[in-house]
N, C-alpha and C positions, 0 to 999 in steps of 0.2 A: 398340222393337216397330214393325214395319212396318204402316202404316195406309193405307187406300185414300184416294186423292186426292178421290174422289167426295164424302166427307163435308165437304170444304171448299168445294164449289161453291155459289155463290149462285144465286138464281133467274135473275139476268141471265146467268150463265155457262151454265146449262142451256138457256135460251132460245137463246143464241147457238149452242150445240152443235147443237140440234135444227134451227135454221135452216140451218146449214152442211150437216147431213146431208141435208135436203130438197133443197138445191141440188145436192149431189153425186149424189143419186139421180136427179134430173131430168136432169142432164148425162149420166149413164150411159145412161139410157133413150133420150135423144135421139141419143147416139152409136151405140147399137145399131140404132135405126131407120135412121139414115143409112147405116150400114155394111151393113145388110140390103139396101138399095137398090143398093149397089155390090158386093154379094157375088159375083155371077157374073162381073162384069166383072173384078174384082180376081183372082178365081180363074183365069180364062182368061189374064190377063196374066202371072201368076206361074207357072202350071203348066208343068212340064217333062215332056212326054210321053215323052222318051227315057229318063228316070230315071237319066241318067248322073251327075248331081250326087250321087246317093245313095252313090256309091262314093268320094267325096272325103273327106279327113280332116276338113276344116272342117265339112262336113255332119254327120259322125258325132259330132264334138265338140259341136256345137250341139244335136243331138238328145239327147245324153246329159245335157244340162242339164235335160231333162225327166224324168230318172230319179231316183227317190227315193234310190237308192243313191249317186248323186253327192253329194247333200246330207247323207247319212248320214256319208260320208267327211269332208265339210267340218265337220260337227258334231264328229266325233272329233278333228279337228285343233284346233278351238277349245277343246275340253275339255283337251287336252294343253297348249295355250298358256296358258289361264286357270288351269289346275289347279283347275277348278271347273266347274259345270254350267249356269250362268245363261245363257250364249250357245249352248253346244254342244247342249244337249238341245232347246231350241226349234227350232234350225236342223235338227235331225234329224227332229223330229216334225211340224213344220208342213207341209213339202212332202208327207209321207205322208198327212196328214189331208186336204190339198187334193186330192190325187190320188184319194183314196177318195171324197170328195164328188163330184168330177167323174165318176167311174165310175158312181156311183149315179144321178146326174142323166142320164147317157146312157141308162140303162135306163128312166127315167121319161119322158124327152122322146121317145126313139125315132126321132130323125132320122138318116137314113143318111149315111155319108160321101159326098163328091162323086165318088169314084172306086171302081170295082169291077173287079177283074182288070186293073188298070193303065190303064183307060180311063175317061174322064169319063162319068158317067151322063147320058143325055139327059133333058130336061125340067126342071121346077122342083124344089123340095125333095121328098125322098121320106121319108115318115113311116111307121113301123109302127103298127098298131092300139094303142090305149091299153094300157099295161103289157105289151105283147107282148115288149118287150125282156127281160123277166125269164125268158121261155122261150127266147129266142134273142137274145143280146147281141152277135152278130157284126156287124162293119161299121157300128157306130154311132159317130157323131162329135160330137154336141153335148152337152156342151162338150169341148174338147180337154184331156185329162188331162195331156199333156206340157206344154202351156202353163200349166195350173194349177200344176203342180209347179215349173216353171222360174220363173214369176213370184213364187210364194210364197217360194222360196229367195232370189231376187234382192231382193225388197222387204224381207224380214226381215233377211237378212245385210247388205244395204245400209244398213239403219237401225242395225245393231249395229256395223258397221265402215264408217264414212262414206266413207273414202277409196276404197273399192272400189265404191261405189254406181253411178257412171256405167258402169263396165265390166260390172257384174253386170246392169244393165238392158239394155245392148246385147246381152249373151249371151242374156237371156230373150227379147228381141225376135227375135233370130236364131233361137232355138229355135222360136218361133211361125211365123216365115217358112218355116222348113224343113218344117213340117207342111203349109203351103199349097202350096209348090213341088212337093211329091210328090203333091198331091191327097188327102192323108189327111184334110184338114179345110178347111172354108170359113173365110174370115176371121172371120165371126161366131163360129165355134166357138172360135177362138183368143182373140177378144175376151172372150167369157164366161169362158173359162179364166183370162184375166188378171185379170178382176174377182174371181173366186173367190180367186185368189192374193193380190190386194191385201187382200181382206177377212180371209182366214185369217192373213196376215202381221200385220195390225193386232192381231188377237186374241192371237197368240203373242208379239208384241212387248210387249204389256202384261204377259204372264206373265213374260217375261224381266226386265222393269223391276221388277216386284214382288219377284222373287227377289233381285235385286241391290241395288236402290236403298234408301236410308235413308228417313226420314220426309219426305214431300213438303212443299213450301212452300205455305202456305194461299193460296187464290185471293183476290184483292182486287178487289171489284167497284167500278166507277167511281161 
């Protein structure tokens, strides 16, 4: 019978986990603040006003990494290889879940994309009134759902198939950059999407492990 590893954790283990989680949260908040200060500079540095890059095959391939359909195909391939569902189903469902979370947050946050009609919008960030996104969700960008989907797939599949992890992360980063280059998103939009991807991938990785793994080895406290 498969049992949860949590029942073997000592008080020392739980304290260490909580300490690590607090450090991770502090690091992510600090990174977001720093990136916010650099947001407009990085956007102007990367933005391609001619939009010619959007017609290249590399751009299209990277953008498709942010499509849930791409990871659905990857999941089907894993199901065929494994002749089981422990890797394929999480690979299919996790990016879809992350993309849905990102789309919901867009409506809640209400921050507009940096570009409208192909041109950068003047001024600072533009926000809709609270919950106004539920009436009109067009041209909202925080967070990037493409980045959320791409990073979820990359983090999860990279954890399940270790030899592909570096390539998958490069593809996810490329997907995020493709959204900034076209002006569809600020760098902070992509960053928050990546954080969503990391969080959702961790949740679904645990599901994949529980489905496939045997009884865990008890934790031994020092």
